[in-house]
C-alpha positions as CSV (number, residue, x, y, z in Angstrom):
1,M,96.7,-18.5,-57.3
2,K,97.5,-22.0,-55.8
3,L,95.6,-25.2,-55.3
4,T,96.3,-27.5,-52.4
5,L,95.7,-31.2,-52.1
6,D,96.1,-32.8,-48.6
7,L,96.3,-36.6,-48.8
8,H,96.2,-37.3,-45.1
9,D,92.5,-38.4,-45.2
10,I,93.0,-40.9,-48.0
11,Y,96.5,-42.1,-47.5
12,N,95.5,-45.7,-47.4
13,R,93.0,-45.8,-50.3
14,G,95.0,-46.3,-53.5
15,G,92.3,-45.6,-56.1
16,D,91.2,-42.5,-54.3
17,I,94.7,-41.1,-54.2
18,D,95.1,-41.5,-58.0
19,T,91.7,-39.9,-58.6
20,A,92.4,-37.0,-56.3
21,L,95.8,-36.4,-58.0
22,R,94.4,-36.6,-61.5
23,G,91.6,-34.3,-60.4
24,I,93.8,-31.6,-59.0
25,I,96.2,-31.7,-62.0
26,D,93.2,-31.4,-64.4
27,E,91.7,-28.6,-62.4
28,A,95.0,-26.7,-62.4
29,V,95.3,-27.0,-66.2
30,E,91.6,-26.0,-66.8
31,K,91.8,-23.0,-64.5
32,K,95.3,-22.0,-65.6
33,I,96.7,-22.3,-62.0
34,K,100.4,-21.9,-61.8
35,L,101.1,-23.9,-58.6
36,V,99.7,-27.0,-57.0
37,E,100.8,-27.9,-53.5
38,I,100.4,-31.6,-52.7
39,I,100.8,-32.7,-49.0
40,P,101.5,-36.4,-48.7
41,G,102.7,-35.9,-45.2
42,K,106.0,-37.1,-43.7
43,G,105.3,-40.6,-42.5
44,S,107.4,-43.4,-44.0
45,G,107.8,-41.6,-47.3
46,Q,105.8,-44.3,-49.2
47,L,103.0,-41.9,-50.1
48,K,105.4,-39.3,-51.3
49,K,107.1,-41.8,-53.5
50,R,103.7,-42.8,-54.9
51,V,102.8,-39.2,-55.7
52,L,106.1,-38.7,-57.4
53,R,105.6,-41.9,-59.5
54,F,102.1,-40.6,-60.4
55,L,103.6,-37.3,-61.5
56,D,106.2,-39.0,-63.6
57,Q,103.7,-40.7,-65.8
58,K,104.0,-39.6,-69.4
59,D,100.5,-38.2,-69.8
60,I,100.6,-36.4,-66.5
61,K,104.1,-35.1,-67.0
62,A,103.0,-33.4,-70.2
63,K,100.6,-31.2,-68.3
64,Y,103.1,-29.4,-65.9
65,H,106.4,-27.6,-66.1
66,R,108.3,-29.0,-63.1
67,V,108.1,-30.7,-59.7
68,E,109.8,-29.2,-56.6
69,K,110.3,-31.1,-53.3
70,D,110.1,-28.6,-50.4
71,S,113.5,-28.4,-48.9
72,H,112.1,-27.1,-45.6
73,N,109.2,-29.6,-45.3
74,F,109.7,-33.2,-46.4
75,G,106.0,-33.8,-46.5
76,R,105.2,-31.3,-49.2
77,I,105.5,-31.3,-53.0
78,F,105.0,-28.3,-55.4
79,V,103.9,-28.8,-59.0
80,H,104.6,-25.8,-61.2
81,F,102.7,-25.3,-64.4
82,H,103.6,-23.4,-67.6
83,P,102.4,-19.8,-67.4
84,K,100.1,-19.3,-70.4
């Protein structure tokens, strides 16, 4: 099973972005989801950088296994969780 978070609607609201990201990560951990797809969109790349910085925080990084940038779609990031 996979969860998807599309950030297009909240791209310009900083606090909402962090809340949405934290929410989807916590939901994935709670429900033992193996994959989260985050869609920051293509744009200038600033939102994607913000998402990657968020995912690189020590407390968040401890919750997932690895991050994969989609090589076919610049505007998509996959977060893989440890299978448990």
